[in-house]
MIRO-534699 format. One line per 10 residues: number of its first residue (from 1); their letters; for each residue y, x, z of N, C-alpha, C. Coordinates in nm, 2 decimals, padded with zeros to 4 digits, m for minus. Last residue first. Layout:
<rs>
NUM> a> Y/X/Z/Y/X/Z/Y/X/Z  ...
</rs>
This chain:
<rs>
118> xxxxxxxxxx> m01.52/02.99/m01.09/m01.57/03.03/m01.24/m01.58/03.16/m01.26  m01.60/02.74/m00.85/m01.64/02.90/m00.85/m01.62/02.91/m00.99  m01.54/02.47/m00.72/m01.58/02.49/m00.81/m01.53/02.64/m00.83  m01.59/02.26/m00.42/m01.51/02.39/m00.46/m01.59/02.41/m00.59  m01.57/01.95/m00.33/m01.66/02.02/m00.41/m01.51/02.11/m00.46  m01.49/01.81/00.00/m01.44/01.86/m00.12/m01.55/01.92/m00.19  m01.61/01.45/00.07/m01.64/01.63/00.11/m01.58/01.68/m00.05  m01.45/01.23/00.26/m01.51/01.30/00.15/m01.49/01.41/00.13  m01.51/00.96/00.49/m01.46/01.10/00.43/m01.51/01.12/00.30  m01.37/00.65/00.39/m01.47/00.70/00.45/m01.45/00.85/00.40
108> xxxxxxxxxx> m01.24/00.30/00.45/m01.21/00.44/00.46/m01.31/00.52/00.48  m01.13/m00.04/00.36/m01.24/00.06/00.42/m01.20/00.18/00.38  m00.89/m00.15/00.34/m01.05/m00.26/00.35/m01.12/m00.13/00.44  m00.59/m00.07/00.40/m00.71/m00.08/00.43/m00.80/m00.18/00.44  m00.32/m00.20/00.23/m00.33/m00.24/00.37/m00.52/m00.21/00.33  m00.08/00.05/00.13/m00.26/00.01/00.11/m00.28/m00.04/00.22  00.25/00.02/00.00/00.19/00.03/00.08/00.02/00.00/00.08  00.52/00.13/m00.17/00.38/00.10/m00.18/00.32/00.10/m00.02  00.85/00.04/m00.07/00.75/00.13/m00.11/00.63/00.03/m00.08  01.22/00.00/m00.10/01.05/m00.07/m00.11/00.98/00.05/m00.14
98> xxxxxxxxxx> 01.41/00.18/00.19/01.37/00.04/00.08/01.26/00.00/00.05  01.42/00.32/00.43/01.33/00.34/00.32/01.34/00.24/00.17  01.60/00.20/00.57/01.64/00.32/00.55/01.54/00.38/00.43  01.51/m00.09/00.63/01.67/m00.08/00.57/01.69/00.08/00.51  01.20/m00.21/00.39/01.32/m00.12/00.49/01.43/m00.12/00.47  00.93/m00.38/00.26/01.05/m00.30/00.26/01.11/m00.27/00.38  00.65/m00.30/00.07/00.70/m00.30/00.17/00.87/m00.28/00.17  00.40/m00.41/m00.13/00.47/m00.36/m00.14/00.58/m00.42/00.02  00.01/m00.35/m00.15/00.15/m00.44/m00.16/00.25/m00.37/m00.15  m00.33/m00.32/m00.26/m00.16/m00.27/m00.26/m00.08/m00.36/m00.24
88> xxxxxxxxxx> m00.62/m00.32/m00.03/m00.49/m00.41/m00.15/m00.36/m00.34/m00.11  m00.83/m00.06/m00.06/m00.77/m00.19/00.01/m00.67/m00.25/m00.09  m01.00/00.27/00.04/m00.99/00.13/m00.05/m00.92/00.04/00.02  m01.00/00.59/00.01/m00.98/00.46/00.07/m00.95/00.38/m00.02  m01.20/00.86/00.11/m01.16/00.77/m00.01/m01.09/00.67/00.04  m01.03/01.19/00.23/m01.08/01.06/00.25/m01.06/01.00/00.14  m01.01/01.47/00.45/m01.01/01.43/00.30/m01.08/01.33/00.29  m00.81/01.50/00.70/m00.94/01.57/00.63/m00.96/01.44/00.53  m00.57/01.45/00.92/m00.61/01.59/00.85/m00.73/01.59/00.78  m00.82/01.19/01.09/m00.67/01.27/01.06/m00.69/01.39/01.01
78> xxxxxxxxxx> m01.00/01.04/01.13/m01.02/01.10/01.02/m00.89/01.19/00.96  m01.02/00.91/01.38/m01.09/01.00/01.36/m01.11/01.07/01.20  m00.80/00.76/01.34/m00.75/00.90/01.44/m00.85/01.02/01.42  m00.88/00.59/01.25/m00.77/00.66/01.15/m00.78/00.76/01.21  m00.99/00.46/01.45/m01.10/00.48/01.34/m01.00/00.56/01.24  m00.74/00.33/01.57/m00.85/00.44/01.63/m00.95/00.51/01.52  m00.63/00.17/01.43/m00.57/00.28/01.44/m00.63/00.37/01.48  m00.73/m00.13/01.28/m00.85/m00.04/01.34/m00.76/00.09/01.33  m00.57/m00.21/01.06/m00.60/m00.31/01.23/m00.64/m00.22/01.32  m00.35/m00.01/00.87/m00.53/m00.04/00.92/m00.49/m00.14/01.03
68> xxxxxxxxxx> m00.21/00.12/00.63/m00.18/00.02/00.73/m00.33/m00.01/00.82  m00.07/00.41/00.46/m00.16/00.33/00.48/m00.15/00.25/00.59  00.14/00.50/00.21/00.16/00.47/00.36/00.02/00.39/00.35  00.10/00.79/00.03/00.08/00.64/00.04/00.08/00.60/00.16  00.22/01.05/m00.24/00.19/00.96/m00.09/00.19/00.83/m00.13  00.30/01.08/m00.50/00.19/01.15/m00.45/00.15/01.15/m00.28  00.35/00.88/m00.76/00.36/00.89/m00.63/00.23/00.99/m00.59  00.55/00.83/m01.04/00.43/00.96/m00.99/00.45/00.96/m00.84  00.63/00.51/m01.20/00.64/00.62/m01.12/00.58/00.72/m01.08  00.52/00.30/m01.34/00.55/00.37/m01.42/00.64/00.52/m01.30
58> xxxxxxxxxx> 00.36/00.17/m01.12/00.52/00.09/m01.22/00.59/00.19/m01.28  00.24/00.43/m01.04/00.27/00.30/m00.98/00.38/00.22/m01.07  00.00/00.75/m01.08/00.12/00.64/m01.12/00.12/00.50/m01.11  m00.08/00.97/m00.83/m00.10/00.82/m00.91/00.02/00.77/m00.96  m00.27/01.26/m00.80/m00.13/01.20/m00.81/m00.22/01.04/m00.87  m00.63/01.32/m00.68/m00.52/01.32/m00.78/m00.37/01.22/m00.73  m00.45/01.30/m00.43/m00.52/01.39/m00.49/m00.65/01.35/m00.55  m00.20/01.21/m00.16/m00.31/01.18/m00.28/m00.34/01.34/m00.36  m00.21/01.19/00.14/m00.15/01.25/00.04/m00.21/01.26/m00.04  m00.14/00.85/00.31/m00.23/00.98/00.24/m00.16/01.05/00.15
48> xxxxxxxxxx> m00.06/00.83/00.64/m00.03/00.80/00.51/m00.14/00.89/00.44  00.06/00.59/00.92/m00.01/00.71/00.83/00.00/00.67/00.67  00.29/00.45/01.01/00.25/00.57/01.09/00.11/00.66/01.05  00.40/00.26/00.93/00.24/00.22/00.93/00.21/00.36/01.04  00.76/00.27/00.94/00.63/00.32/00.89/00.53/00.28/00.92  00.96/00.24/01.04/00.97/00.18/00.96/00.84/00.24/00.88  01.14/00.36/01.31/01.00/00.27/01.32/00.97/00.21/01.16  01.35/00.49/01.32/01.38/00.34/01.32/01.23/00.31/01.28  01.23/00.78/01.17/01.35/00.72/01.21/01.34/00.56/01.23  00.88/00.80/01.14/01.03/00.79/01.06/01.12/00.73/01.14
38> xxxxxxxxxx> 00.58/00.98/01.11/00.66/00.92/01.14/00.79/00.89/01.09  00.25/01.02/00.99/00.36/01.00/01.00/00.46/00.94/01.07  m00.09/01.19/00.99/m00.04/01.11/01.03/00.12/01.12/01.03  m00.29/01.19/00.67/m00.17/01.27/00.76/m00.11/01.10/00.84  m00.57/01.23/00.47/m00.50/01.15/00.57/m00.36/01.24/00.66  m00.58/01.35/00.14/m00.56/01.37/00.28/m00.51/01.30/00.38  m00.73/01.14/m00.08/m00.68/01.21/m00.06/m00.67/01.25/00.09  m00.77/00.90/m00.35/m00.81/00.97/m00.25/m00.74/01.11/m00.23  m00.81/00.52/m00.33/m00.72/00.67/m00.36/m00.83/00.76/m00.27  m00.82/00.22/m00.53/m00.92/00.31/m00.42/m00.85/00.45/m00.45
28> xxxxxxxxxx> m00.70/m00.16/m00.49/m00.70/00.00/m00.50/m00.77/00.11/m00.42  m00.63/m00.45/m00.55/m00.74/m00.34/m00.48/m00.73/m00.24/m00.55  m00.28/m00.61/m00.55/m00.41/m00.55/m00.61/m00.48/m00.45/m00.56  m00.05/m00.77/m00.57/m00.10/m00.76/m00.49/m00.25/m00.71/m00.57  00.16/m00.92/m00.71/00.22/m00.76/m00.66/00.10/m00.70/m00.59  00.09/m01.17/m00.74/00.04/m01.10/m00.82/00.12/m00.97/m00.80  00.29/m01.32/m00.52/00.15/m01.29/m00.54/00.07/m01.21/m00.60  00.50/m01.28/m00.65/00.49/m01.22/m00.55/00.37/m01.21/m00.51  00.48/m01.48/m00.91/00.51/m01.33/m00.95/00.49/m01.22/m00.79  00.45/m01.72/m00.76/00.37/m01.68/m00.84/00.33/m01.53/m00.89
18> xxxxxxxxxx> 00.68/m01.78/m00.65/00.58/m01.78/m00.55/00.51/m01.71/m00.65  00.90/m01.85/m00.86/00.92/m01.76/m00.73/00.79/m01.70/m00.66  00.78/m02.10/m00.97/00.79/m01.97/m01.03/00.88/m01.83/m00.94  00.76/m02.25/m00.74/00.64/m02.18/m00.79/00.71/m02.09/m00.87  01.04/m02.30/m00.70/00.93/m02.28/m00.62/00.80/m02.18/m00.64  01.12/m02.40/m00.96/01.17/m02.30/m00.95/01.10/m02.22/m00.81  00.93/m02.68/m00.92/00.91/m02.61/m01.01/01.01/m02.45/m01.03  01.05/m02.78/m00.67/00.91/m02.74/m00.70/00.89/m02.63/m00.79  01.29/m02.81/m00.78/01.28/m02.75/m00.68/01.14/m02.68/m00.70  01.25/m03.03/m01.02/01.30/m02.93/m00.99/01.29/m02.82/m00.92
8> xxxxxxxx> 01.16/m03.25/m00.83/01.06/m03.17/m00.96/01.13/m03.04/m00.99  01.37/m03.30/m00.66/01.23/m03.27/m00.60/01.14/m03.17/m00.69  01.49/m03.38/m00.90/01.55/m03.28/m00.82/01.46/m03.23/m00.72  01.38/m03.63/m00.95/01.40/m03.54/m01.06/01.44/m03.40/m01.04  01.32/m03.75/m00.77/01.24/m03.71/m00.76/01.23/m03.61/m00.86  01.63/m03.80/m00.73/01.61/m03.69/m00.59/01.45/m03.72/m00.68  01.69/m03.98/m00.95/01.74/m03.88/m00.97/01.68/m03.75/m00.83  01.56/m04.21/m00.87/01.50/m04.15/m00.97/01.55/m04.00/m01.02
</rs>
């Protein structure tokens, strides 16, 4: 009987840990300039979007977000261009960078600049 009680407590503890982790993923659409980035130690996916407008995440103002894509050749065609990107927001941790937001792309398309003259 004690083993059943311990197993139930372990499963409850495991559920309490895994539910908040899965809640950290959410769908997000951002706009900005796609740029290639590098970092010492390779703690980056290699691409980021310089956000325009900036974004507030968890009470912190974010001006740039790292992006991950399975099709990096497609990202090459958007280098240094204005884009609109949609994907799942996740968080990754690195030794040098700590925890940082990352957008796992599901779609990316060019965005035309609108110039307003007053």
